[in-house]
C-alpha positions as a Markdown table, in Angstrom:
| # | Residue | x | y | z |
|---|---|---|---|---|
| 1 | Met | -1.8 | 71.3 | 25.7 |
| 2 | Asn | -0.9 | 68.1 | 23.9 |
| 3 | Ala | -0.3 | 66.5 | 27.2 |
| 4 | Leu | -3.7 | 67.4 | 28.4 |
| 5 | Leu | -5.3 | 66.1 | 25.2 |
| 6 | Lys | -3.6 | 62.7 | 25.7 |
| 7 | Ser | -4.7 | 62.4 | 29.4 |
| 8 | Arg | -7.8 | 60.2 | 29.7 |
| 9 | Glu | -8.7 | 62.1 | 33.0 |
| 10 | Ala | -8.5 | 65.5 | 31.2 |
| 11 | Ile | -10.6 | 64.3 | 28.3 |
| 12 | Leu | -13.3 | 62.8 | 30.6 |
| 13 | Ala | -13.3 | 66.0 | 32.8 |
| 14 | Leu | -13.9 | 68.0 | 29.6 |
| 15 | Ala | -16.6 | 65.7 | 28.5 |
| 16 | Ile | -18.4 | 66.0 | 31.8 |
| 17 | Leu | -18.2 | 69.8 | 31.6 |
| 18 | Ile | -19.7 | 69.8 | 28.0 |
| 19 | Leu | -22.3 | 67.4 | 29.1 |
| 20 | Leu | -23.3 | 69.7 | 32.0 |
| 21 | Ala | -23.3 | 72.7 | 29.6 |
| 22 | Val | -25.6 | 70.9 | 27.2 |
| 23 | Ile | -28.0 | 70.0 | 29.9 |
| 24 | Ala | -27.9 | 73.5 | 31.7 |
| 25 | Ser | -28.8 | 75.1 | 28.2 |
| 26 | Arg | -32.1 | 73.4 | 28.4 |
| 27 | Phe | -32.5 | 73.0 | 32.1 |
| 28 | Pro | -30.4 | 75.6 | 34.1 |
| 29 | Gly | -31.8 | 74.1 | 37.4 |
| 30 | Phe | -29.7 | 70.9 | 36.9 |
| 31 | Val | -26.4 | 72.6 | 37.6 |
| 32 | Arg | -27.3 | 74.3 | 40.7 |
| 33 | Pro | -25.2 | 73.4 | 43.6 |
| 34 | Gly | -28.0 | 71.6 | 45.5 |
| 35 | Asn | -28.9 | 69.5 | 42.6 |
| 36 | Leu | -25.3 | 68.6 | 41.8 |
| 37 | Ala | -24.8 | 67.5 | 45.4 |
| 38 | Asn | -27.8 | 65.2 | 45.0 |
| 39 | Val | -26.3 | 63.8 | 41.8 |
| 40 | Leu | -23.0 | 63.1 | 43.7 |
| 41 | Thr | -25.0 | 61.3 | 46.5 |
| 42 | Asp | -26.9 | 59.2 | 43.9 |
| 43 | Thr | -23.5 | 58.3 | 42.3 |
| 44 | Ala | -21.8 | 57.4 | 45.6 |
| 45 | Pro | -22.6 | 53.7 | 45.5 |
| 46 | Leu | -21.3 | 53.6 | 41.9 |
| 47 | Ile | -18.0 | 55.4 | 42.8 |
| 48 | Ile | -17.5 | 52.9 | 45.7 |
| 49 | Leu | -18.1 | 49.8 | 43.5 |
| 50 | Ala | -16.0 | 51.2 | 40.6 |
| 51 | Leu | -12.9 | 51.6 | 42.9 |
| 52 | Gly | -13.4 | 47.9 | 44.0 |
| 53 | Gln | -13.9 | 46.8 | 40.3 |
| 54 | Met | -10.7 | 48.8 | 39.5 |
| 55 | Ala | -8.6 | 46.8 | 41.8 |
| 56 | Val | -9.9 | 43.5 | 40.2 |
| 57 | Ile | -9.7 | 44.6 | 36.6 |
| 58 | Val | -6.1 | 46.0 | 36.8 |
| 59 | Thr | -5.0 | 42.5 | 37.7 |
| 60 | Lys | -6.5 | 40.9 | 34.5 |
| 61 | Cys | -9.7 | 39.8 | 36.2 |
| 62 | Ile | -13.3 | 40.9 | 36.4 |
| 63 | Asp | -16.0 | 40.8 | 39.0 |
| 64 | Leu | -19.5 | 40.4 | 37.7 |
| 65 | Ser | -20.9 | 39.4 | 41.3 |
| 66 | Val | -20.5 | 42.8 | 42.9 |
| 67 | Ala | -24.2 | 43.8 | 42.5 |
| 68 | Ala | -25.3 | 40.4 | 43.7 |
| 69 | Asn | -22.8 | 40.8 | 46.6 |
| 70 | Leu | -24.4 | 44.2 | 47.4 |
| 71 | Ala | -27.9 | 42.7 | 47.4 |
| 72 | Leu | -27.1 | 39.9 | 49.7 |
| 73 | Cys | -25.3 | 41.9 | 52.1 |
| 74 | Gly | -27.9 | 44.6 | 52.0 |
| 75 | Met | -30.5 | 42.0 | 52.9 |
| 76 | Ile | -28.4 | 40.6 | 55.7 |
| 77 | Ser | -28.1 | 44.2 | 57.1 |
| 78 | Ala | -31.8 | 44.6 | 57.0 |
| 79 | Met | -32.4 | 41.2 | 58.7 |
| 80 | Leu | -29.9 | 42.0 | 61.5 |
| 81 | Asn | -31.5 | 45.3 | 61.9 |
| 82 | Gly | -34.9 | 43.5 | 62.4 |
| 83 | Ala | -33.3 | 41.2 | 65.0 |
| 84 | Gly | -32.2 | 44.3 | 66.9 |
| 85 | Val | -28.5 | 44.3 | 66.2 |
| 86 | Pro | -26.7 | 47.6 | 66.8 |
| 87 | Leu | -25.7 | 49.5 | 63.8 |
| 88 | Pro | -21.9 | 49.5 | 64.3 |
| 89 | Leu | -22.0 | 45.6 | 64.5 |
| 90 | Ile | -24.2 | 45.4 | 61.3 |
| 91 | Leu | -21.5 | 47.6 | 59.4 |
| 92 | Leu | -18.7 | 45.3 | 60.6 |
| 93 | Ala | -20.9 | 42.3 | 59.7 |
| 94 | Val | -21.6 | 43.3 | 56.2 |
| 95 | Ile | -18.2 | 44.5 | 55.4 |
| 96 | Ala | -16.7 | 41.1 | 56.6 |
| 97 | Leu | -19.5 | 39.1 | 54.7 |
| 98 | Gly | -18.7 | 41.2 | 51.6 |
| 99 | Ala | -15.0 | 40.5 | 52.1 |
| 100 | Ala | -15.8 | 36.6 | 52.6 |
| 101 | Leu | -17.9 | 36.5 | 49.3 |
| 102 | Gly | -15.1 | 38.2 | 47.5 |
| 103 | Ala | -12.6 | 35.8 | 49.0 |
| 104 | Val | -14.6 | 32.9 | 47.5 |
| 105 | Asn | -14.2 | 34.4 | 44.0 |
| 106 | Gly | -10.5 | 35.1 | 44.6 |
| 107 | Leu | -9.7 | 31.6 | 45.8 |
| 108 | Leu | -11.6 | 29.9 | 43.0 |
| 109 | Val | -9.8 | 32.0 | 40.5 |
| 110 | Trp | -6.3 | 31.6 | 42.4 |
| 111 | Lys | -6.5 | 27.8 | 43.5 |
| 112 | Leu | -8.6 | 26.3 | 40.8 |
| 113 | Ser | -7.4 | 28.6 | 37.8 |
| 114 | Ile | -10.9 | 29.2 | 36.7 |
| 115 | Pro | -11.4 | 32.4 | 34.6 |
| 116 | Ser | -12.8 | 35.2 | 36.7 |
| 117 | Ile | -15.6 | 35.8 | 34.4 |
| 118 | Val | -16.8 | 32.3 | 34.7 |
| 119 | Val | -16.4 | 32.3 | 38.5 |
| 120 | Thr | -18.2 | 35.6 | 39.1 |
| 121 | Leu | -21.1 | 34.8 | 36.7 |
| 122 | Gly | -21.6 | 31.6 | 38.8 |
| 123 | Thr | -21.3 | 33.3 | 42.3 |
| 124 | Met | -23.5 | 36.1 | 41.1 |
| 125 | Thr | -26.4 | 33.7 | 40.6 |
| 126 | Ile | -25.6 | 31.8 | 43.8 |
| 127 | Tyr | -25.7 | 35.0 | 45.8 |
| 128 | Arg | -29.0 | 35.9 | 44.4 |
| 129 | Gly | -30.3 | 32.5 | 45.1 |
| 130 | Ile | -29.2 | 32.7 | 48.6 |
| 131 | Ile | -31.2 | 35.8 | 49.2 |
| 132 | Phe | -34.3 | 34.1 | 47.9 |
| 133 | Leu | -33.7 | 31.2 | 50.2 |
| 134 | Leu | -33.2 | 33.4 | 53.2 |
| 135 | Thr | -36.3 | 35.4 | 52.5 |
| 136 | Asp | -38.6 | 33.2 | 50.5 |
| 137 | Gly | -38.7 | 35.9 | 47.9 |
| 138 | Lys | -40.3 | 38.5 | 50.5 |
| 139 | Trp | -39.3 | 42.1 | 50.8 |
| 140 | Ile | -38.2 | 44.0 | 53.8 |
| 141 | Asn | -39.7 | 47.5 | 53.7 |
| 142 | Ala | -39.2 | 50.7 | 55.4 |
| 143 | His | -41.6 | 50.1 | 58.3 |
| 144 | Gln | -39.7 | 47.0 | 59.2 |
| 145 | Met | -36.4 | 49.0 | 59.6 |
| 146 | Ser | -35.4 | 51.2 | 62.5 |
| 147 | Glu | -35.1 | 54.9 | 62.2 |
| 148 | Gly | -31.5 | 55.0 | 63.1 |
| 149 | Phe | -30.8 | 52.3 | 60.6 |
| 150 | Lys | -32.4 | 54.3 | 57.8 |
| 151 | Ala | -31.1 | 57.7 | 59.0 |
| 152 | Phe | -27.4 | 57.2 | 59.0 |
| 153 | Pro | -26.4 | 57.4 | 55.4 |
| 154 | Arg | -28.9 | 60.2 | 54.9 |
| 155 | Ala | -27.6 | 62.4 | 57.8 |
| 156 | Val | -26.2 | 65.7 | 56.6 |
| 157 | Phe | -22.7 | 66.8 | 57.6 |
| 158 | Leu | -21.3 | 70.0 | 56.3 |
| 159 | Gly | -23.9 | 70.2 | 53.6 |
| 160 | Leu | -23.5 | 66.6 | 52.3 |
| 161 | Pro | -25.1 | 63.3 | 53.4 |
| 162 | Val | -23.0 | 60.8 | 55.3 |
| 163 | Met | -23.1 | 58.4 | 52.4 |
| 164 | Thr | -21.3 | 60.8 | 50.2 |
| 165 | Trp | -18.7 | 61.6 | 52.7 |
| 166 | Ile | -18.0 | 57.7 | 53.1 |
| 167 | Ala | -17.6 | 57.6 | 49.3 |
| 168 | Leu | -15.3 | 60.5 | 49.4 |
| 169 | Ala | -13.2 | 58.9 | 52.2 |
| 170 | Ile | -12.8 | 55.6 | 50.2 |
| 171 | Val | -11.7 | 57.6 | 47.2 |
| 172 | Ala | -8.9 | 59.2 | 49.3 |
| 173 | Ala | -7.9 | 55.8 | 51.0 |
| 174 | Phe | -8.0 | 54.1 | 47.7 |
| 175 | Ala | -5.7 | 56.8 | 46.1 |
| 176 | Leu | -3.2 | 56.3 | 49.0 |
| 177 | Ile | -3.3 | 52.6 | 48.7 |
| 178 | Val | -2.8 | 52.5 | 45.1 |
| 179 | Ser | 0.1 | 55.0 | 45.1 |
| 180 | Arg | 1.9 | 54.5 | 48.4 |
| 181 | Thr | 1.6 | 50.7 | 49.4 |
| 182 | Pro | 3.1 | 47.5 | 48.2 |
| 183 | Leu | -0.4 | 46.0 | 47.6 |
| 184 | Gly | -1.3 | 48.8 | 45.2 |
| 185 | Arg | 2.1 | 48.4 | 43.3 |
| 186 | Ala | 1.4 | 44.7 | 43.1 |
| 187 | Leu | -2.0 | 45.1 | 41.7 |
| 188 | Phe | -0.7 | 47.0 | 38.6 |
| 189 | Ala | 2.5 | 44.8 | 38.5 |
| 190 | Val | 0.4 | 41.6 | 38.1 |
| 191 | Gly | -1.9 | 43.1 | 35.6 |
| 192 | Gly | 0.8 | 44.8 | 33.5 |
| 193 | Asn | 3.3 | 41.7 | 33.3 |
| 194 | Pro | 2.4 | 38.7 | 35.4 |
| 195 | His | 5.6 | 36.9 | 34.4 |
| 196 | Ala | 7.8 | 39.8 | 35.5 |
| 197 | Ala | 5.8 | 40.1 | 38.7 |
| 198 | Val | 6.6 | 36.4 | 39.5 |
| 199 | Tyr | 10.3 | 37.2 | 39.1 |
| 200 | Ala | 9.8 | 40.1 | 41.4 |
| 201 | Gly | 8.5 | 37.8 | 44.2 |
| 202 | Ile | 4.9 | 38.9 | 43.8 |
| 203 | Ser | 2.2 | 36.2 | 44.1 |
| 204 | Val | -0.2 | 36.7 | 41.0 |
| 205 | Gly | -2.9 | 34.5 | 42.3 |
| 206 | Gly | -2.7 | 36.0 | 45.9 |
| 207 | Thr | -2.7 | 39.5 | 44.6 |
| 208 | Gln | -5.7 | 38.8 | 42.5 |
| 209 | Ala | -7.5 | 37.2 | 45.4 |
| 210 | Ala | -6.7 | 40.2 | 47.5 |
| 211 | Ala | -8.4 | 42.4 | 44.8 |
| 212 | Phe | -11.5 | 40.2 | 45.0 |
| 213 | Val | -11.6 | 40.7 | 48.8 |
| 214 | Ile | -11.4 | 44.5 | 48.4 |
| 215 | Ser | -14.1 | 44.5 | 45.9 |
| 216 | Gly | -16.2 | 42.2 | 47.9 |
| 217 | Ala | -15.7 | 44.4 | 51.2 |
| 218 | Leu | -16.7 | 47.5 | 49.4 |
| 219 | Ala | -19.8 | 45.8 | 48.0 |
| 220 | Gly | -20.8 | 44.7 | 51.4 |
| 221 | Leu | -20.6 | 48.2 | 52.9 |
| 222 | Thr | -22.4 | 49.5 | 49.8 |
| 223 | Gly | -25.2 | 47.0 | 50.4 |
| 224 | Tyr | -26.0 | 48.6 | 53.7 |
| 225 | Leu | -25.9 | 52.1 | 52.4 |
| 226 | Trp | -28.1 | 51.2 | 49.5 |
| 227 | Val | -30.7 | 49.4 | 51.5 |
| 228 | Ala | -30.7 | 52.0 | 54.2 |
| 229 | Arg | -31.0 | 55.0 | 51.9 |
| 230 | Tyr | -33.8 | 53.6 | 49.7 |
| 231 | Ala | -35.4 | 51.7 | 52.7 |
| 232 | Val | -36.1 | 48.5 | 50.9 |
| 233 | Ala | -34.4 | 45.2 | 50.6 |
| 234 | Tyr | -35.5 | 42.5 | 48.0 |
| 235 | Val | -33.9 | 39.8 | 45.8 |
| 236 | Asp | -33.4 | 41.8 | 42.6 |
| 237 | Ile | -32.0 | 44.9 | 44.4 |
| 238 | Ala | -29.4 | 46.5 | 42.1 |
| 239 | Gly | -30.2 | 44.1 | 39.3 |
| 240 | Gly | -28.0 | 44.8 | 36.4 |
| 241 | Phe | -25.9 | 47.5 | 38.3 |
| 242 | Glu | -22.6 | 45.4 | 37.7 |
| 243 | Leu | -22.8 | 46.7 | 34.1 |
| 244 | Asp | -22.7 | 50.3 | 35.3 |
| 245 | Val | -19.7 | 49.4 | 37.5 |
| 246 | Val | -17.7 | 47.9 | 34.7 |
| 247 | Ala | -18.7 | 50.8 | 32.4 |
| 248 | Ala | -17.5 | 53.4 | 35.0 |
| 249 | Cys | -14.2 | 51.7 | 35.1 |
| 250 | Val | -13.7 | 51.3 | 31.2 |
| 251 | Ile | -14.9 | 54.8 | 30.6 |
| 252 | Gly | -12.5 | 56.1 | 33.2 |
| 253 | Gly | -9.5 | 54.5 | 31.3 |
| 254 | Val | -9.0 | 51.3 | 33.4 |
| 255 | Ala | -7.8 | 48.9 | 30.8 |
| 256 | Ile | -9.7 | 45.6 | 30.6 |
| 257 | Ala | -6.4 | 43.8 | 29.6 |
| 258 | Gly | -5.1 | 44.8 | 33.0 |
| 259 | Gly | -2.1 | 46.9 | 34.2 |
| 260 | Ala | -3.4 | 50.4 | 33.6 |
| 261 | Gly | -5.9 | 52.7 | 35.4 |
| 262 | Ser | -6.3 | 55.4 | 37.8 |
| 263 | Val | -8.4 | 56.3 | 40.8 |
| 264 | Ala | -9.3 | 59.7 | 39.2 |
| 265 | Gly | -10.3 | 58.0 | 35.9 |
| 266 | Ala | -12.7 | 55.4 | 37.8 |
| 267 | Val | -14.3 | 58.2 | 39.9 |
| 268 | Met | -14.8 | 60.5 | 36.8 |
| 269 | Gly | -16.3 | 57.5 | 34.8 |
| 270 | Ala | -18.7 | 56.9 | 37.6 |
| 271 | Leu | -19.6 | 60.6 | 37.7 |
| 272 | Phe | -20.1 | 60.6 | 33.9 |
| 273 | Leu | -22.5 | 57.8 | 34.1 |
| 274 | Gly | -24.2 | 59.3 | 37.2 |
| 275 | Ile | -24.9 | 62.6 | 35.4 |
| 276 | Val | -26.2 | 60.7 | 32.3 |
| 277 | Lys | -28.5 | 58.7 | 34.6 |
| 278 | Asn | -29.9 | 61.8 | 36.4 |
| 279 | Ala | -30.1 | 63.8 | 33.2 |
| 280 | Leu | -32.2 | 61.3 | 31.1 |
| 281 | Pro | -35.6 | 61.9 | 33.0 |
| 282 | Val | -34.9 | 65.7 | 32.8 |
| 283 | Ile | -34.3 | 65.9 | 29.2 |
| 284 | Gly | -37.3 | 63.6 | 28.3 |
| 285 | Ile | -35.3 | 60.3 | 27.5 |
| 286 | Ser | -36.6 | 57.0 | 28.9 |
| 287 | Pro | -34.3 | 55.7 | 31.7 |
| 288 | Phe | -34.6 | 52.3 | 29.9 |
| 289 | Trp | -32.0 | 53.8 | 27.5 |
| 290 | Gln | -29.6 | 53.9 | 30.3 |
| 291 | Met | -28.4 | 50.3 | 29.7 |
| 292 | Ala | -27.9 | 51.0 | 25.9 |
| 293 | Ile | -26.0 | 54.1 | 26.7 |
| 294 | Ser | -23.8 | 52.2 | 29.3 |
| 295 | Gly | -23.1 | 49.5 | 26.8 |
| 296 | Ser | -22.3 | 51.8 | 24.0 |
| 297 | Ala | -20.0 | 53.8 | 26.3 |
| 298 | Ile | -18.1 | 50.7 | 27.1 |
| 299 | Leu | -17.5 | 49.8 | 23.4 |
| 300 | Ile | -16.4 | 53.4 | 22.5 |
| 301 | Ala | -14.1 | 53.5 | 25.6 |
| 302 | Ile | -12.6 | 50.1 | 24.7 |
| 303 | Ala | -12.0 | 51.2 | 21.2 |
| 304 | Phe | -10.5 | 54.4 | 22.3 |
| 305 | Asn | -8.1 | 52.4 | 24.8 |
| 306 | Ala | -7.1 | 50.2 | 21.9 |
| 307 | Arg | -6.1 | 53.0 | 19.6 |
| 308 | Gly | -4.1 | 54.5 | 22.3 |
| 309 | Gln | -2.1 | 51.4 | 22.7 |
| 310 | Gly | 1.0 | 50.6 | 20.7 |
| 311 | Pro | 1.7 | 47.3 | 19.1 |
| 312 | Ala | 2.1 | 44.5 | 21.5 |
| 313 | Gly | 5.7 | 43.5 | 22.2 |
| 314 | Arg | 7.3 | 40.0 | 22.5 |
| 315 | Ile | 7.2 | 38.3 | 25.9 |
| 316 | Ile | 10.7 | 37.2 | 26.2 |
| 317 | Leu | 10.4 | 35.6 | 29.8 |
| 318 | Thr | 7.8 | 32.9 | 28.7 |
| 319 | Lys | 10.0 | 31.8 | 25.7 |
| 320 | Ala | 12.9 | 31.6 | 27.9 |
| 321 | Glu | 11.0 | 29.5 | 30.4 |
| 322 | His | 10.0 | 27.0 | 27.4 |
| 323 | Arg | 13.7 | 26.7 | 26.5 |
| 324 | Ala | 14.7 | 26.1 | 30.0 |
């Protein structure tokens, strides 16, 4: 029992169940299977981006450009659709573009040693500006998109939309990468102790750059899914969504200091925020409170993480390096 209480995933799962029970006590229809499936679908973009953000955060970095990356790739997907490009090529193009945008972040952090928060704040603005330059601020609406483009993420398979199945497949793939591949182990090694990682033959900068590429590729895919599902593309799409992505990771136990986190925790953090977002209108609370709730959740989660960590130990390797 004590082990369960010390598990962030177990505590978060219990919090989600309590939250659902409180909502169901006033609005029983919220916990019906069909509505919960809709909540999962609404949360799918957040789950996908949270996994990419997790890869970045565990390496002691942060990616604040994910929402802008999503918006740019989503706009490009809508423009390619308008030009008659087949959907499979659109998907490949936006994933490649998202990865390239992520690589820009990673290379700036790696090769120029610029703090990731500074890099991604800058590229966040640049990516939004590029959308405006491409479109002159104009929207692309539903009637300008083909039916196949809009229908793919909404198509239902085994009771769930394709977009939800894509999110679940990415969760499974990410769990495999983190637990079974050298890259997954390198991500945590770099975040946990970069000095020891260097002695183990791991490229700290290269691993961080790879994490940004993963985050960018997932943002590119999510850009298409977002635009196709909501059938609209514009400059400010997903504005402020990067806060929710970071909040999902932190609430799920991904340490801002790097080196700690889990796929299950990031997914449950995203689900917690998704339930809160969908429940606010139901229980009569303005959706504008969502940002305040997300920010408060980040502070509470960071405080919880800090209390769960022991006192910092001495870093012996760096002192040895200075003496050498």
